[in-house]
N, C-alpha and C positions, 0 to 999 in steps of 0.2 A: 573262130578258126575252124576250117574244114578238117574233119577227121580223116586220117589215113585209112585205107582199106585194111591193111594189116601191118604188123611191126614185129620184128625180132630184135631183142636187146641182148647183146653178148658181153659177158664179163669174164675176163681171165681172172683166176684166183690162185695166188700162191702165198700161203701163210697169212691169209687175210681174215682169219677167224674173228677177230675183234670188229672188223668193219663190214664183212659180207652180209651179215644179217640185216643191218641197217640199210645198206645199199639196196638189197633186194626188196625190203619192205617199203622204202620210200619210192622206189621205181614202180612197185606194184600199185601204189596209190595214184601215181601220175598216169599210168598207161591207159586207163579207161577214158581219160579226157582227150587222149591223142589218137586212139585207134579202137575200133570195135573188136578186132581180132589181134591178139598179141601173145607173145611168149618171152620168157626170160631164159637165157641159156648161160649157165655158169660152168666154166671149165676149170675144175680143181686140178691144177697142174703139179701133182706130187707134193702137196702141202704136208708138212710134218706137225702142224698144230692141230687145232680142233675144227678146222674148216670142213672136213668131210662129214663129221658128226653134225655140225650145225646145219649144213646144207641138206642132209638127210631129214632132219627135223623140219626144216622150212618146206621141203617138198610135200609134207603131209598137209600143210595149210594152203599151199598154192598149186593148184592143178596145172597151171601154165608154166611152172618152173621145171626146167630140165637141167640135169646135172650130169656132166661128163667127169668121171673120176679117173685120173691117170696115176699110176703107181710111181712113175718117175717123172721128174721135172723135165719138160721138153722145150721150155722157153715160150716167150710171149707170142712170137709169130706163129709157132705151131699151135698154140692155144687158140689164137684167132682163126686160123684155118679150120680147126676142128669145129669151132662155133659156127662159122659160115657154112660148113658142110652139113651141120645138123639143123640149121635154120630152115623153117618151112615158109617163112614170109619174105 
């Protein structure tokens, strides 16, 4: 399979503290096989669980992980738009 030049992966997150760690880690394992340049963008959309804390910890291990933290839930569509706006690829 031919690799892509670059790739941005966007994940909206709302109270997904139990799953977001695993999602980011599994995606991070796959991305080097798909593209030479990549980023993961997670939009934490006002989560009230441990999502923000978990994502902050993950950022320390993954330089290509960007997190947008929102204080108030703005919905799935708004989260996607924020991710698309932040994406560099």
